[in-house]
PASEBA-1860 file (N, C-alpha, C; in nm, 3 decimals):
! residues 79
1> MARFRRIP> 8.278/16.221/14.077/8.182/16.328/14.083/8.046/16.269/14.118 ~ 7.975/16.337/14.209/7.842/16.292/14.250/7.740/16.314/14.139 ~ 7.638/16.228/14.135/7.532/16.241/14.035/7.404/16.289/14.104 ~ 7.324/16.365/14.032/7.201/16.421/14.086/7.088/16.406/13.986 ~ 6.965/16.408/14.034/6.850/16.414/13.945/6.757/16.523/13.997 ~ 6.674/16.573/13.908/6.582/16.679/13.945/6.476/16.625/14.040 ~ 6.450/16.699/14.146/6.344/16.663/14.240/6.211/16.685/14.170 ~ 6.121/16.589/14.177/5.991/16.610/14.113/5.924/16.736/14.166
9> SFIEAHRI> 5.875/16.816/14.076/5.807/16.939/14.113/5.689/16.962/14.021 ~ 5.602/17.053/14.061/5.485/17.085/13.982/5.494/17.229/13.935 ~ 5.450/17.252/13.813/5.446/17.386/13.758/5.313/17.405/13.686 ~ 5.280/17.530/13.660/5.173/17.563/13.567/5.242/17.619/13.444 ~ 5.187/17.594/13.327/5.253/17.639/13.205/5.152/17.681/13.100 ~ 5.193/17.775/13.019/5.111/17.825/12.909/5.202/17.836/12.786 ~ 5.159/17.779/12.674/5.239/17.785/12.552/5.220/17.921/12.487 ~ 5.329/17.987/12.456/5.329/18.122/12.400/5.290/18.116/12.252
17> QKRTLVGP> 5.199/18.205/12.211/5.153/18.210/12.072/5.220/18.321/11.992 ~ 5.264/18.427/12.060/5.332/18.537/11.991/5.443/18.590/12.081 ~ 5.537/18.663/12.023/5.650/18.717/12.099/5.597/18.796/12.218 ~ 5.650/18.764/12.337/5.602/18.823/12.461/5.719/18.863/12.549 ~ 5.709/18.979/12.612/5.809/19.023/12.709/5.759/18.990/12.850 ~ 5.848/18.933/12.930/5.815/18.900/13.069/5.902/18.990/13.156 ~ 5.837/19.081/13.229/5.910/19.180/13.308/5.969/19.125/13.436 ~ 6.060/19.204/13.497/6.127/19.162/13.620/6.030/19.130/13.734
25> SQNGHQGM> 5.920/19.202/13.744/5.827/19.176/13.854/5.760/19.040/13.839 ~ 5.754/18.987/13.717/5.693/18.857/13.693/5.793/18.743/13.699 ~ 5.920/18.770/13.661/6.014/18.659/13.649/6.111/18.647/13.766 ~ 6.110/18.742/13.860/6.196/18.732/13.976/6.342/18.766/13.948 ~ 6.372/18.812/13.827/6.507/18.853/13.790/6.508/19.003/13.764 ~ 6.625/19.060/13.741/6.634/19.204/13.720/6.605/19.245/13.576 ~ 6.619/19.155/13.481/6.602/19.192/13.341/6.474/19.138/13.280 ~ 6.451/19.182/13.157/6.335/19.135/13.081/6.370/19.001/13.016
33> LVAYPGDY> 6.270/18.913/13.007/6.285/18.789/12.933/6.198/18.799/12.809 ~ 6.244/18.742/12.699/6.168/18.743/12.575/6.125/18.600/12.543 ~ 5.994/18.580/12.531/5.939/18.449/12.496/5.899/18.452/12.349 ~ 5.927/18.346/12.279/5.895/18.336/12.137/5.788/18.230/12.116 ~ 5.716/18.238/12.003/5.611/18.139/11.977/5.664/17.997/11.994 ~ 5.588/17.915/12.065/5.627/17.777/12.091/5.692/17.758/12.227 ~ 5.752/17.865/12.283/5.808/17.857/12.418/5.696/17.840/12.519 ~ 5.731/17.798/12.639/5.636/17.786/12.747/5.670/17.886/12.856
41> LCVDSQGH> 5.570/17.957/12.904/5.584/18.042/13.021/5.539/17.957/13.139 ~ 5.629/17.931/13.232/5.603/17.840/13.344/5.606/17.917/13.475 ~ 5.527/17.872/13.572/5.525/17.930/13.705/5.545/17.817/13.804 ~ 5.648/17.831/13.889/5.677/17.725/13.985/5.595/17.742/14.113 ~ 5.617/17.655/14.210/5.539/17.655/14.333/5.563/17.777/14.420 ~ 5.673/17.849/14.398/5.700/17.972/14.472/5.648/18.095/14.398 ~ 5.584/18.074/14.281/5.529/18.186/14.205/5.627/18.250/14.110 ~ 5.747/18.193/14.094/5.846/18.249/14.002/5.817/18.204/13.860
49> AFLCSAEE> 5.816/18.299/13.768/5.793/18.269/13.627/5.926/18.244/13.558 ~ 5.928/18.149/13.466/6.048/18.124/13.387/6.005/18.072/13.251 ~ 6.094/18.087/13.155/6.065/18.042/13.020/6.133/17.909/12.994 ~ 6.073/17.832/12.906/6.126/17.701/12.872/6.098/17.678/12.723 ~ 6.200/17.637/12.649/6.178/17.607/12.507/6.090/17.484/12.496 ~ 6.023/17.469/12.383/5.933/17.355/12.363/6.008/17.222/12.379 ~ 6.130/17.215/12.325/6.207/17.091/12.334/6.243/17.058/12.479 ~ 6.287/17.159/12.552/6.323/17.139/12.693/6.199/17.102/12.775
57> FKRQYEPI> 6.088/17.168/12.747/5.964/17.141/12.819/5.922/16.996/12.801 ~ 5.927/16.946/12.679/5.886/16.808/12.652/5.978/16.707/12.720 ~ 6.106/16.742/12.737/6.200/16.651/12.805/6.178/16.648/12.955 ~ 6.134/16.760/13.012/6.131/16.770/13.158/5.994/16.756/13.223 ~ 5.886/16.776/13.148/5.754/16.779/13.210/5.657/16.687/13.139 ~ 5.557/16.641/13.214/5.450/16.562/13.158/5.319/16.614/13.215 ~ 5.209/16.602/13.140/5.081/16.653/13.189/5.032/16.578/13.312 ~ 4.953/16.648/13.391/4.890/16.589/13.509/4.743/16.570/13.475
65> EEQEPHPL> 4.687/16.457/13.514/4.545/16.431/13.491/4.463/16.536/13.564 ~ 4.358/16.584/13.500/4.273/16.688/13.558/4.208/16.647/13.689 ~ 4.187/16.517/13.713/4.121/16.472/13.835/4.214/16.480/13.956 ~ 4.344/16.490/13.934/4.437/16.496/14.047/4.425/16.631/14.118 ~ 4.447/16.635/14.250/4.445/16.763/14.323/4.548/16.858/14.265 ~ 4.515/16.985/14.266/4.606/17.087/14.213/4.718/17.108/14.313 ~ 4.842/17.069/14.280/4.951/17.074/14.377/4.997/17.216/14.412 ~ 4.964/17.315/14.330/5.008/17.452/14.358/4.905/17.534/14.435
73> RKGDDHD> 4.785/17.485/14.446/4.679/17.558/14.516/4.644/17.484/14.644 ~ 4.705/17.524/14.752/4.681/17.458/14.880/4.544/17.498/14.933 ~ 4.475/17.403/14.994/4.346/17.429/15.053/4.229/17.402/14.961 ~ 4.254/17.375/14.833/4.144/17.341/14.742/4.094/17.201/14.774 ~ 3.965/17.182/14.773/3.907/17.049/14.791/3.872/16.993/14.656 ~ 3.915/16.871/14.628/3.888/16.804/14.500/3.825/16.669/14.528 ~ 3.709/16.670/14.591/3.642/16.543/14.623/3.559/16.496/14.508
END
């Protein structure tokens, strides 16, 4: 069986403080998603929102230094 690894990607994320419903227009799916305190609401480079548990988030993502160019906002100048 072939092995694969996740292609490095950039997301924006916000840690949820209270139970939140994420509607279909925001998540790109047909149903509602329920986020619970501690979960992360993430937005990928295509603008799709998805939820990630705190444990999963810590395994898959690391912070980006603020001085680095914003990878999701094309055309921004960060000189």
